[in-house]
N, C-alpha and C positions, 0 to 999 in steps of 0.2 A: 356423653361419649368421652373417650379419651383418645389420645393420639398414638398410644402404644401399638407398634407394629402396623400402623395404618400407612397406606400409600397416599402421600399428600402432594398434590400439584399446586404450584404457585406461579402465576404469570406475573410479569413485571417485577421479577425478583432481583434485579440488578441494583436498584437504589430505593430510597424512601421507605414506604410502608412494607413493600414486598421484601426488601432486604431485611428489615427489622423482624418481620414475621419468620423468615427463614432462619435467621440467627437464633431466635428464641426456640424454634422447633428442633434445632439440632440436638438439644438436650432432652427431647421428648421421646427418644427411641422410636422414631418413625422413619419411613423411607421417603426421602424428599425428591421431588422432581422440580427443578428450578428453570424457568424459562425467561428469556429476555432477548432483545435484539443485540444486546451488548454482553455477551457471555464472559468476556474478559474481566468485567467488573465483578461478576459472581465468583469467578476463579480466584480473583485477588482476595476477597474477604473470606472465602473458604480456606485459602492457604493460611491466612492470618489466624483462623480459628483452630488450626491444627487438628482436624478431625481424624480419628483413627478407625472408627467403625461406621458402618452404614453411610458410605460416601454417597452424596447426592448425585443424581443424574442431571447433568446440565445440558440443556438443549437450546439452540438458537432458534427463535421463532418470533416473527412479526404477527401478532394475533389478528391484525387487520387483513391478513392475506390467508384465505381459506386453505389454499394448497399447503401452506406452511403449517397450519394447524393440523391438517390431516396427516401430514408427514410426521410431525412430532408425536401425535397420538399413536400412530403405528409403531414408532420406536418404543413408546412407553408400554404398549401391549406386549411387545416382544420381550422386554426386560422384566416387567412386573406382572403382566397379565391383567391388570385392573388398576383403577384409581378408586380410592375410598372417599377422599375429601378433595374437592377442587376449589381453591381460593383464587377466583378470577379477578385479579387486582390491577392488571395493566391499565394505565390511564394516561391521558394527555390533555393538555389545555392550551389555548392561545388567547391572548388579549387582542380582541379584534374590534376595531371601531370603524367609523365611516372613512377614516383616513388610511387604513390599511386593509380595507375589506377585500377578501379574496375567498372564493368558494373552496379553494383547496384546503383552507383551514377547517372548513366544515367536513370535508371528506376525510381528513386525517382524524379529526375529533370523533366523528361518528364511527369511523372505521375501527378505531381502538376501543372507545368507551362503550359502544353498544354491539357492534358486530364482533368485536373481540370476545364478548361473552356469548353471543349467539352461536358463533362457529364452534366454540368449545362445548357448549351444551349439546349441539348437534352430534358431536362425537361421543360424548359421555352417556347420553340418554339411553341408547339401546341396551348397553350393559347394565346401567343402573336399574332400568325397568325390569330387565330379566332377573336380576338379583334381588329386586325389591329393597334396595338399600343404597345409601350414598348421600353425600352432603355437597351442595353447591352453594358457595358463599361468593356472591357478586358484590364488588365494591362500587357503590354509587357515591352520593355526596349529599350533605345538607343543603347544597346549592340547587337541589332539584325542585325547590318550592317556588321560585320566581325567576323571571328573566332579568338578571343583573346586568347593568350597563357594561359593555365591553366584554361580557362573558356569555353572550347569547348562545353561541354554539355549544359551549361547555355545559351550561345549565340545561339546555334542551336535550343534550345527549344523556345527562345524568337523570333527568326526568324520565326519559325513555327507558333507561336501565331500571329505574325503580319500579315503574309500572310493569315492565316486562317481567321482572323477577317476582313481583306480586302475583301476576297471573300464573306464572310457572309454579309458584308455591301452592296455590289453590289446586291446580290440576294434578300436581305430582304427590300431593298428600296421600291419596288413595293407594299409591304405589310404595309408600314407606320411605320416600325420598324427601330429605329436608332441603329447603331452599331458604337461604339467609341473605337478607339485604344489609350491607354494611354502609353506613352513612356517616363518615367522619366530617368534622368541621375542618378548620385550617390545621394542617400538619406540615411541619418543616421538611420539605423535600426539594430536590433540584427544580421541580416544576414551580412550587410556590416561591422559591428563592427569586424567581424572575418578576414576581409581583412588585409593583412600585407603590401600592396602596397599603395602608396599615391593616394588618390581619389580626382581629381580636381573638384572644384565647388561643394563640398559636401553640401547638403541642409538638413535643418531640416524637419522632417516629417510633422510638422504643416503647413509649407509654401507649401510643395508639395500637401498636402490635400486641401489647399485653391485653388491652381491652378486647381486641378482636379475637384473640386466641381463647380467652376466658368465655367470651360470648358464644363462640363455636362449641366449646365444651358443654355449655349449658343448652345448646341447640336453640338459641333465641331466634325468633322470626326476624327481628330487626335489631341490629346493633348500631346505635347512634350515640355520638359523643362529640364534645363534652356537654354535660347536661344543660349548662347555661346557654350554650350556643343553640342547642336543640330548642330551648324555650324561646330564644330570640327569633329564630327562623320561623317558629310557629306563629309568633306574634306578627312578624312581617307577612307571613302567608295569609293571615286573617285580615290584613288591612284592606279597606276598599280600594279598588283599582285606581281610582282617581287620586287618592291620597298617596298611595305607593308611588305612582308615576311622578307626582309632583315632588316628593321627597327624593326619589332616585334621580330626578333631573337636576337636583342641586349638587350632586356628587361630581367632582371634577374628574374628567376623563383621563 
């Protein structure tokens, strides 16, 4: 596929990967819909880009709140009539240990990382199924393979997203709808900037965006990168549970 004249929805478009994808797609002659809780950040970088044609539609939306997703989708339908490609990128993560354990971190994490995808799929599906076309690209993570210390809520939410998208891909294939799972390694974003541990193979968001866009064009089932991190996470995933837990226990919180 190509993005020419496509209506493309991007959630979490204010910073990080979402911002980088939006900035690259500006030159692809598509009609962009950019969503975020902080729309002023989107307006700022669009102003700097000096766009003259195909001004993106900017909508304020907290994807963890179903009513806001429904409202945003209704506005999209009014303006464009449809969505061709949905890049469901919005994500959040908290470093949670026994010292700051609080269930609200789980609510926020699952609300954005899994229900933020589910709520949008719920809106998109009827039209996609009717048209027998459409692409849903949901952003998960290579951290979906294990329960990493201090990131239990995040890892669990991404594991849920990966499994959910896989099931959706199998079911929607008969309708001509493509479901893509995006699994990045460490990407430099405001969220990862808060991490106090060393992040191997940390990637700039612009490079991540390029890989994701090219993967969507090729309609890959799974887009995962960088390859060395993919290999490492697979090896960690294959470790016997006892060995993994012993090694993970050596990591400083």
